Each structure stands twice: as C-alpha cells, then as structure tokens.
N, C-alpha and C positions, 0 to 999 in steps of 0.2 A: 758361712749361709745367710745376712743380709744378702749381698750382691743374686744370692741363688735365688730370694726368699721372692726377691725387685723384677727379675727375670723372670720365675713363675704368674707373678699376679699382674703384670705387664702381658703378658702370652694371652696369659686372659680373660684380661679386661677386652683386648683387642677381641676375643674370640667373641664375649659374650656380645660388643656392641655390635658387629656384623649380622648376629643373632637376634638383635631386637632392632634393625635397622630392615628387616625382613620383613621379622611381624609384623611394625607399623606398615610398611608400603604393602602389604594386607587387605591394610585398611581400608574405608569405605572414604572416598574420598577427602581424607587425610592425607592415607598410598602412593595421591596421585602428588602429589608436593614432593615427593623425594622420585628424582631421579632415579638410573643404574647407577649411574653414577655417582652416587653417594658413596657408593663403596671402596674409591679411588682413597675422599678425601682423608686422608690423612691424622689433623689436625679437628677435624671432626672426632672421629671414634675413641682421638685419644679424651674427647672431651667427655661419650659417649663411653670409655673406658668406669672411669668415677663413675655415671649415672648404674653404674654397671655391680659396681662394686658393693653401691652404697644402697641397693636396691637387694645383693643377695645381702650383705648383713644384719637388711629386715627382715630379706625371710626368713634369716637363718631366727632373730628376735621373732619372728609371729608361728615360725615352725614351733619352737621348744611352748610358749607360750595357749597351742593348739595342743601338741601331744598331750602336756600336762591336765589341759585341764575339761577334753575333750575325752580322750582313753583314762583316767586317771580322778579328778575331783568332782566333771559331774556325773557320774556314774552311780559315786559314794555320796552327793547329794540326793541319786533319786533315790537310792534302796533308803537314805538317814527320812526322807522324804511318807514310805512307806511303813516304817517300824519304827518310826521315832524317835533316831538316836540319839542318843548326845554331843556335845561339841568333840568331847575326847571320845570317845568313843571312832568318831570317823575320820579322827584325826589315824590314830590307829587301824584304822580300814586303809585308810590313800598311804598308810608309808607298809603296811601290804600289799598290797597294787603295785605298785613302784619298785616294790623288790623282787617281786613275782618277773614285773616286764619291764624293768629297768634293769635291773643289777644279772637279774637266773638268764631269761630269754634271751636278752640281748648281748647277754656273752657268748655266744654262742654265733646269734646274728647277724651281728651287725657289726663283728671285726671289720676291719678298714685295712689297714696294715699287709693281709692277701687280698683282697676285693679287685677281678675283673675290671677296671676301667681303663678307655678311651686315654684321659692323665697321662698314663704312666707309658701306655705304648708310643706314643705325642712326644715326649719331654723326654725318655731311659728312649726309647727306639727310633724317632725320628728325626732328635733332634743333640742324639747325640751329647746328654746332661748325667755329668756322673750318676748311677743306680744309687749311689752311696749318701749322696751330698743331697740330689731330691725327692729319697722317702727320710729322711732327718727335718730337712726342710715343710717338707707338708705336712707329718706326726709332729714335729714341731706348732704349728696351725693351725691344722684340726685341735687338738687337746688344751689348746687357751682360747681358742674358741668357742668349747665344747662348758670349759667352765664358764666364762663370763656370759654366755646368753643364757645358759642354762639356770642362772643366783638370779635371776632376775623372777623368774618366770620361779622359784621355788619360795623363791618370798612371798611374793604376792600371793599361791596358794595355799604355803603352810598360816600367812600368818589368818588366811579366813577360818580356817579350822582354828586358830584358836593357836596356834603353835610358836613360840620363844626364834629370834630370826638367830640368832645364833646356831640354833640347830638346821633349818631350809638352807645356812651357810657350809654349815660343818656336812649336811647332806649331799650337799650340792659336788662339793668337796673330794668328797666320798667317791661321789657319784667317778669322778673325774678317773681318780689315780685307780680305782676297783677296771674303767674300763684298760687305763695305759699296764694294769698284771693280765689285764684279756687276752690284750692285743699282742703284748710279750706272751703269751702261754700257747698262743696261735700261731709264731714261729717258731718259737722250741719243737709242737708237736711240725711241722713242716722241716723242721733242720731233722729233725732228729727218725721222719718216717718217710720227708714230700709228701706228706696226706693236706689239703689246705678244703682245711671245714668247712668253708662258706661253701665252699661249691658242691661238699658235698649234702644236697638237696635235700636228703632225707631226714637226717639228723637233723637240720636244716628245722623245715619244716615239723619234724615229733617236739623241738623243743618249743615252736612255735607256741603246736597245740598243746602242749603242756603245762606255760609259762602262765597260756591266758587259761586253761582253767581253774588252773591253780587261783591265780586274784580274781576272778569274776563268777565265781560260784560260793566262794561263799561272804559275797555281799546280801544274797535272800536272807537266811538268816540273821544273820545281821554274825557273822561267828568272828573272831580274830585269835589272833597266834599269834602276830606280831605289837611290838609296842616298842616306844619308843627306847625305851631303858634295857631293850638289846640290842637297841644302833649307835645310842646314844649314851657308849662305856665306856673307862680310857681302854682295854682288851679289844674291846673291834672296832674302836679309831685308830689306834695303835697296831694295829692288823693289817688293817685291807692299808696302811699309808706306807706303811716297810712293804707290804705284796707291791703297791704299786710303784715303791721307788727304784725296790731289786727289781720293775718293769724296765723301769724309765734306763738301770742302766743295763739292762743288756740288752732295749733296741737300741740302745747311742753305743753302743759294743758292738753290734755286732755288726760280722765284717761279709755278707755271700749276699748283701741288696742281689744285687748282679743275678741270683738265681732264683733268688725269691722273685723278683719282676720279670722275668724269661717266664716261671712258669705260671704266670697268667696275664700272661700281654701275645700269647699268640693268634696269631692274624684268623687265622680258621676255628680259632676259640670264639660262638656266640652268642657265649657272655658279657665277652670285651664290643661287640658291633653288637650292639644293644638294638641300633635301626632295626638291621636286617633281623633279631632273633624277634621286635616284635615285630615286623612284616610278616617275619614268619607264622607266629603267632594265630594274628589273627586272620592271613592266610587257613591256618589252617582248622581254623574255628569255624572258622565258614565253611572251607571251601568242600566238592562234591568228589564224593570218590566212584565213580559209574562202578566197578567192581565190589560199591556193596548193594547198588539200588537191588533188587528182592525181583521178585519174576513178575509175580502180582503188581508191582510197582509198575512195569517195563511192559504189561499185557497193553496192545491196541483195543480199545475201543473202547476203553473206560470210563469215557470221561464225552461219550459218540451226544449224549442230550446235552450239551454247554458248548457255548459257542466265544467267539469275539474273546475281552481279557478275559472275561469267565472260567472257561477254558484254557487260556491262557496259566490264569494262578491256581487253577485249579493245577492242572502239571505241576507248576511250580509249588504245590503243597505236600503232592501226592512222594514226588521224589525229596522234597526237604525234608522229610517225617521224624528224622534222630535231629536233625536239630529247634523242633519241635517239643517233641516225646524227651531227649533226657532233662533237659532243664527245668522240664513239667515231674517227672520222675525226683528231680532231688529237690526240687522243694519241698513235694509231695515226704522226703526219706524224711528231710530236714524237719520241718510242721512231726511228722510222724515220732520221727521223735523228741522232739518235745514236748510232745501229749505221752508219752510213754515216760519223760523221765519229771512228769508233771504225778499220775495215778502211785507210779515210786514213789517218789515227793511224799500221797498223802499215807501210803500203807508204813510209810519207813516214823515219818513226824507227824501229827492232824497239826498240831503246831506251824512249822515249816508249808505245809498245806494253809491252813490259814489265810499266811501274810501271800502267797503267790496267788494268793485267787486276790485277793483285793488290790495286788500289783494290778493282773489280768484288767479286773475290774475301773481302773483308774489311767486303763494303758493303751486307753482309746485312743487320745493327740501323738501319741506316736506311732500308729500305725498309719498317719501322714506322713511318716518314713520311710518308715519300716516295708510299705506298698508299695516304693520303687524298686525296692530290688528281689521283689518280688515278680516283677511282670519279666515277660521276654522280648522284652516287644525294642531294643534296643538290640540286643542278636540277633530276631529275624528279620530286625530294615538292614544292617550286619550284611545280611544270607540274599537279600535278597537287592540291594544294589551291585555286589563282587558278581555272584552265578545270575542271575536277570538283567536289572536295569542298565549293569553297566554296559554291555552289548548293543542293547535295545535304545536310552538316551544321544547311541550314535543316529540313528533316524530321524525322521521331522516331525511323520503322522504318532511317535512315541511321546513325545512332548508337549503333538495340543490339549486345550483345552479338554477336553471331551474323554479322550483318551486315563489324562491323569486325576480328572473326578471319580471316572467308571474300577479304574486301579485303587486308589485311595481308601475307594469307602472299603472294595469287596477288601480288602485286608486291613484295613477296620473292623469292620465281623468278625472275620476271621483272630485276631490278635485279642479284640477283647475276650473272644467267647472262650481264648484257651486261661486267658489270663483267667478266668473265674473259677479255672481248675482249682488250685491253690488258694481265694479271696474264703469259697466255697469248704476249703478243708482246716483256712484259721476258722471259716464259722464256723463249724462244727467241732472241732476243741476245742474252741472258749468255751462255747455254751457246756457242752458234754462236761471240763474241770469245774467250771460251774456252779452247775447243778449236782455235781457229785460232794457237792462243800453244806457251809453250810448257811450261810451270805447270801442274799435276801436278793431272787433277781427274779425281776418279772418278766409277761411278753412285755410287753411294751420294752423291759433294758432288755430285751436278746432283738426283738428288730428294732432299731435303733442301733448298736455295735451292729449287724449283719446292713444292713440299707447303706450307713459308713463306709465295713468294709468292701463293701463290694461297687459303691457309686465309686470309692476309692479308684480301683481297678480299673473301674472302665477307662478314669480321668486320668493312669498314668499308662492306658493302650493312649488311647488320643495325645497327648502329651507328645510320648515317644514317634509314632507315626510320623502325626504333625511337624515335629518339629526336623522329621526327616524330608520330608518335602520341603517345604519352608527352608529350609536354609541350605543342604546335599550336604553335607561336613563333610564326605570324604574321600577322600583323591580315589585313586584307583591303585596305591599298594595299601588300603585302608582306615590309611592317617587321616586324624580330625584336625582338618585344617580353615575350621568356623572359626571365632575369637565368643560369637555371637551365639555359637553354638556351644561354646566353652560354658558362655556366664548363665544363658540364660536358660542350662542345666543348675549350674550350680547356686540358685537365685530361689530356682522352687528347693534345691533338697537345704539351703536353708530356712527357707518359712513354714517345711514341715520342724528344723528342729526349731524353729525357734517361738515353731506351736505348740512340742512338746513342752515346753516348758510353763504353760500355760494356761490357766484353772478356770475353761470353761466350762459351762452346759453337756452334759453328751446328745440330748437332745437339740439344742444351738447349732450346735457342733456339728452330728449330722448331715440337720436341713440346712449347711452353709455349703457347707461336700458336695451335697448333689443338686444346690441351687453350679457354683462351682465347679463342677461339671462339668451340668449341663447348658451353659454358659460358655464352657470350652470348646465344644462339640460346635456349637455353632458357629464363633469364631473362628475354632479350626478349618469348617467347609467353607465358611466365608472366604476364609485371607491366603488357603489355598489354591480355591477354585480365580480369585485373585493373579498370585502371583506367582503363584508358583511355573508357573510356562516361561520365568525369568530363571527363578531361583532355581526347577528343577534341574539340572542336567549335568557331565560327567567334567571334574576339574585335575 
C-alpha cells in the first residue's frame, strides 16, 4: 500500500505542477518569465509538486473551516442575534444542522467510492494499476485526511459555542466512521443491484433539498430537536463505531473493485469527462435554438426605426428573450414563494412571524450579498459573448472605442431595467410583510430600504457588464481564464459577507451604497473607454 500511495501522490503532484505552471504563465508580467520549455524540466516540477501537495493540504483545512463556519456556525449566530438564544441552545442548533447536512444529506450525496472521477480512469484504465490496490489506498488516504482536516475546525467552532473539547473530537470521529459506513452501503447496493446511487441525480437533489430544509427551517423560531445528550451517549457512540468498523471490514474485503471502477469510468460518461460536461452545460445555458424562435421574433421590419448598434442589440435581446425572461421568472417565483411562506407564518404563529419581521428589518446589510444572486448580468454577458460578440470581435470595427462604448451603454441600460424587476418584487414583498405586522415601519424606513435595494441592483448591473468588458474572461468554450476576473468577483462577494456582520445605521448604509454605485458607474464608463480597446477581445 505504501508503494502504491507513493506512486499515486507522485503522479498527482506532477499533474498539479503542470497545472500550476500553466496558470502562472497566464499571469501578466510574471508569466513572461516562464518559457514554454519549463514543462520539460523534471527537477523543477518535482519541487513544484511539493508546493502543490502543501497547497492541497492547506486547502483541505481551509475548506473544512469554511464549511463549518459559513454553512453552520454563521447561520446559528445570525439566528441567535435575532432571537437572543442562549449559548447552549446555539450549540444544540449547531449539532442539529450538522446532523442534517453532514450526517444525513452527505450520506447520499457525498459518497466517493463510486463517484465518476478521472483519477480512477487514469490510474486503473490507463496506467493499469490494480483496481483493488488503487481503491483501498485512496479510500484509506481519504478517511485519514477527512478526520485530520475536520478535527481542528470541529474543535474551534465547538469551543466558540461552549462545547467541551472532547465532544468536538468525538463528533469528528463519529462523522468519519459514519461516512465509512455509508461508503460501504453504497458499495453494497451496487454489488447487489448494480445501482450507483450518486449517479441518480434526482435522488441526490431530493436528499439535498430535504436535508437543507430540515437544517435551516428550525433556525427562525429557534426550534431545537437535537441536543448533545442524543448524540453523546454510549448506545449511539457504540452503534456508529460498530457500523463504521463493519463498513471498514466490508470495504477491505471487497474483491470486485474492477467492476465498480468500470461502472463509473466509461469514457463516454459525461460525469467522468468533467471538462466536456461543463463545456456542454455552459454552451447549452446560452446557446440559441433556431427552431425555438417564434414568428414574431423573426418578423421582418420590426426594428425598422433603429440603426447601427441599437439595431444590433435590439435583434439580440429579442431573439434571446428566453435568456432574459426565464431567470427573471425563476427569481420572481422564489420571491413569491418566500412571501407566501411569510404570510403562512403569520397565519400559523404570530410569535414566529414577529421574529421573521424583526429579521427582515435588520437584515438590510445582507442584501449586499443577496442582490448579487438576483442579478442576471453574468448570464446575459455569457449569452452576448457566445451568440454575438464571439463572431463580431474578429472584425476590427467592432473593437473600436466608439463601437465598444455604444454597445456598453445600450446593454447596461437593458440589464439594469431587467434587474430592477426582481429588485422591485423584493421591495414590495418586504414592505407588505412588515406592514402586516405590528412593528414600526415609517415612510422613511421604507424609503431607505427601497433606495438601498434599487441602488444595489444597479450596482451589480454595472459590475457584471463592466467586468465583462474590462477583462473579457471567456474563452471560445466559455471557460473563465482571467484570474483577475475571479479575484475581483471574490473581493466583491467578500465585502458583502463582511458588511453582513457590521451593525450600521440603515440610513448611512443606504447613502454609502448610493454614492458607491454612482461612483462605480462613472469609473466603469471611464475605464471601459480607456482600456477595453485592448482587453475586449477573443481569447
């Protein structure tokens, strides 16, 4: 096993070193220092492979901290802030969410033993490594790394909620043994029935939906079902440890791993070729279908009053209406569903509705994060690139400053108007719910809230199209290859998350958002005018 592990890690390290050099060469200035011949330097790649393994280990720890912190600890603290929950109750809610997501949902959705993965195809099919040796080695490595990387995060967030350190350590151990037992069940089901559960996407998504509803719905009223006494008692501990041990024995003694690998490494399986699957998904998301054009969309002369780039964009938005209408409809449906849930809460429980309204009044900073996901700007930019700009950018006249600015202004106006539709729906839903309650909500409060939502909607409209023109991150396959595009978007989302934690006056927040949106729009026009001639191109 040690020899197999060494070979696997060496190959993964070399592959990671190649990818790292590829991305470094794409960076401005620094990338020019690395010639293409660097890929042939084995000694350098061996050193970089060490760096790659270190980065992977660090990423594994960071991922666990981010998962427990963002998905579990942060929602509990936000609920506690609104409902004044005691620390023991917060810890019980923490355990409850952890049980629903990490124990129940992940038992179906996160099994790795039968997941389609290129790693399996490369090592078992191409390099002829025996399937039994590969699977047992990688599963052992995954189990140990899962426990080691989860333990520090469990200890930290458990201690922040007042839990004894031994409980956090035991919880990490229980989760590890539970995952082993679930892996064995997946393997057993496949062996008896030939069914690969993780490829049954409908089952997986149903389990995710149910698990997350059970996890987060009780947060609003602070409803607790699970407590530490239910988890940390001798029968439960012994039961999970015994199940995990039996699963470990079954996995170790299983003999037909070749059949299991063959079932999930078919070369034509899109789940195996993730690159092809993602490319097809990206293209299908924005590709046009001529047979879906209506007679009205193809009627000649309907844009006879327009000319130039106004005419071009009018045709584009008319023939790609489904890219605009469908996401808006989905957002309106979600907002309407949440509004209906709020009304139902009012009818069933006045106390829970009061908590909900207080949350709505105080959650204005959270909309700095939420409004990014109500914007359709990024989707529209992808559609514009794939169905319009990808072809026209090959002509010099389309890359001239006048043409770029004209298209930028027309598209910015259209995207802004579309994004204002869900923004208006949010304003209407929130104001109606608050007015139906007994909470004080003056005209000034409503104006501050509405102005902030509209300003955020305009900000993200500008942001997405500005990022498109100033970086043009998409390749012909709709891959995002510009690291600065990802970095800037991550910073914007990070600022939204940080502001969620701040206790600022709504009026000050509204004024700040309005000023920032106006300044950002002005800077976007200036920067697009100056730099997009060089940056807006096909890559």
